[in-house]
N, C-alpha and C positions, 0 to 999 in steps of 0.2 A: 384128522377126523372128524364127522358132522357133529356137532351140539346138537344132544337132546334135548327136546325141553321140560322141564320141569313140570311137575302135576299138579306143584302149590306154586299159586303168583305171589304167595306172600310171602315171607321168611317164617319157614318154623321157628314159634315162643320157646325163648327156652326154660328148660325144665324150674330151674331155683325160681322161681316165683309159685309155678305153680304147687309146689312143696309147703313153699311157707303159704300159701291161701289154706291151704289143707287142714295145716297144723294150726293155723288161727279159729278157722272156725271149731274143730276139736276143743280148742280154748273156752272160746265164746259157748261150748256147748255145755261144758264144765260148771259155769256162772252164769245162772240164771238172771241174776242182774242187768248183764246184758241184752236180753233177749227183748224182742218189742213186745211193748206192753201189750197183753190179752185180756179178756173179764178178770179173771185173778186181782191185777196189776192195779183194776178199778178200788177194789177195798177202801186201801189203805188203811188205817186203824184208828178207830172210836175208843176214845179216853173219856171221862168222867168222876166227876165226882161223887163217890155214891156215899149211904144213900142219895138224891136225889134232893129229899127234904128231910130234916132232923130238927124233932122239936123235943125240947126239954125246960127243964127247969132252971132259974135264974143263978147261978155260981155252981150248977152241973158240969161237968166235966164228962165231956164224950169225944170220940173216933169214927173219923170217916179215913176213905180209899180213897187212893187214885185208879179205878180200876179197867181195864179194856173189856169191856162190856159186851164184842160179839167180834167173835173171829174175823183177823184181817189179812194182810199179810205181814210175815214174818219180820221179826226189829230181834237185833240182841241188845238193845240199847238205845236210853232214852234222856235227854236233859227236861225240864219241867222250871217251872215259878207259879207259886204258888201262892193267893193273893189273898188279905185276910184284916179285917179291919181292927186294930189294937184296940180301938175305944170298948171296943164291944167282946173281942174274944182274946185269949192270952193263950200261945200256944204252948203245949209240955216236953218238953223235948224224951225220950228213951233213952234209958242207959242198961248198954251200950247200945249206940245211934242204930247201929245195923238191926236191931229189932225194927226198923220201919222198914227194911224194906218186905215188899209183896209178896208171900208165898206163890208166883207165878213166875219169879225171876228167882228165888230160893229154890227151891225144889227144881229149879231146871239145871243148876249148874253151881260149883260148890266153890267155882272162882271166880272173885265179879271185883268189877272196879268202883268202888261206892265213895262218893263225894256227897256232903249235906252243909249247908250255911244258911241259917236262920238271922234277917234281920229283923223290926222292926214291924212291919208290914208283910213281910213277903218271905218266904223260902227257897232256895234256891238248890234242885236236886239233879245227881247224876247218878244214871247205874247202867254198868254194863257187864253184861256174859262175859268171861274169859276163856270159856271152854271150848277149842276149836269146833267150828261147824252145829256149835248146839245156836239157835232161836228161838223164839216162843209167837204165837199166835194169839192166844187169850180165848174164850174170855177167862177171866182171873182177874187181882187184884196182884198190882206193881208196884204200890205203896202204903202205908197206912201212917196218920198224921193225929194226933190229941190235942185237944184244945181245952180252956176253960171256960162257962159262958159267964158274963159279966152277970151283975146282980139287979140291973132294972129289966124288964121287958120290949124286946127290942126283935126285929128280920134282918138278916145279915147274910153274908156268904161267904163262899170257899171260892176261888178262884182259880181256873187252870187259866195262866195267860195264854192265850191261845197263839202270837207268834215265836213264843220262846216254852215250848213242849212242842218236842221234835223227837222222831222217834230215827234209828237209820238201823241198817245191817248188813256187818261186815264191810261199813266205811261209806256206805251210800243210805242218803235220806230216807225215809219211805213216807212217799205222798200218795191220796192229802193225809191229812190229820184232823181229824173233827175231836171238838173238845164240847166238854158243857157241864155248867159250875153248880154247884149244891147250895140249896137254903138252907140260912139253921134261924129256926124262930124258938125265940127264948121270952118263956114265960106267958100270961094270960093275956091277947090280944089287945083284949075287950075294954082292958083296967082303964081308966077313967086317966090314967099319968102317966100311960104310954105318950113317949114323945112323939110331934106332930110328924118325924121324918119317917117314923117306924110305919103311922099310920096311913100313908102314900107308896102305895106296893104293888110292883107289877110282875106276874111270876106266867111262862111260857113251860106250857107243859103239855102232853108227853114232852121229855126234853132228854136224847133225840129222838129225833121226831120223825116221820117219815111223811112227804108232801106239805102235811098241813098241819095246825098247831088251835088248838086253844090260849089265850088271854087271857089272864085273870087278874085283874084291875080294880083295887080297895083304893076310896079319895075320903079326905075326911073333911072334905068342903064342895059348896054348888058353885059351879060355874065352867064354862070350856074347859072342857079337855083335849087335849091330842097325843097320838101315839104314834111313833114314828118308827121304820125299821129300815136298820141301813146295813151294810154286807161289810164286809172285812176288812174291805177297803174303807172304808169312810160315805159310801157313794148310794143313796136312799133308794129306797125301791119300793116301799107304799106307805105312805101318810092315814092316817082314821082322824079326820075331825069331828071328835063329840059335842057337838053344842050346845046339845041337853046334859052334861055334865051334873049330877046327883047325887050327893053323901052313900056311901055304901062302898058294898060289894056287887061289879058285874062283870059281865064274860066276854070275847071278844073273838070270831072264829075268823084267822088267817089260814086263805085258801094256799098257799105257797105262791100265789101270783102277784107281779107289779104291777105298780099303777097300769100298764098297760094291757094288761090282763096277760100276761107272760110267765109262764113258767119260770122260778129263779132256779139257778144253780144250787146245787147241792153246798154244803159248807157252811159256816159258822156267823150269824150275824145279832145284832144290837137290836133289842126294841126298849124305847124308852118310853116314856108316860110321864103326861107334863099335865100338873092342872094347881091350881092357884098361887100361883106364880113361882111354881119347884117343881123337880123334875127324880122324879128316879128310873132302873135301869135291871133289864136284864140280859140275857146270853141264850141264844138260841141254837141250836145244831141241827139242820137237816140234814137228813140220809137219802138216798138214791135207791 
């Protein structure tokens, strides 16, 4: 009997792999973290020490918060390292330590993993929601810290260390993470007895900022001054040489461009101000 030619020139693929692909597609659809990133995935997390500026009297106690300043991607846990100058500020732990957790976390879930360690000049925080399927987006406070100011006028900072401030959702890191520090001004900064290191200052605002920022400079000596801006990898993106440096306060507008006129990427930047053989710095977060 003659053989009838098949209508399929190639062997028919087995059914099992097709079924497996269908099951895999269903699994991926159930977990958005594996989906291709879209516009929402570009939001990341925007965290800052708030208020951005605290003005207090010498010896006064005050509270700052780590806050999500605008709604972004969901997360259910975070790690953070907060730095401060122990010569100027004294950390005051809460009792119990759970009182330091922010309302954005405590209101979302009654069961949390919370770990806190205090060192001489830094605080290490971990806080994770343990309720299944529960995440938060903000805005709102995620942690509270209380300090006592020193007895002499000074300018200092409470800082979020960028590489050590991380957010995650269901075990996956949420990126990017944008952070901003908080400035603390203690006492009357016009006092003639103010230490020289405090009378040289730089402040970037608003912080976080969109596209452009104003740099507020203060110097107590005459002579050449220089402002340098570097990115999170330590690469210099812009330098301003102020040859006519005079004592007092002045402002400098940074247009968000590098030295070649190209717009820099969103992220964390370090601003350094040099004058009279000394330097001070501030951090700035650019948003898009």
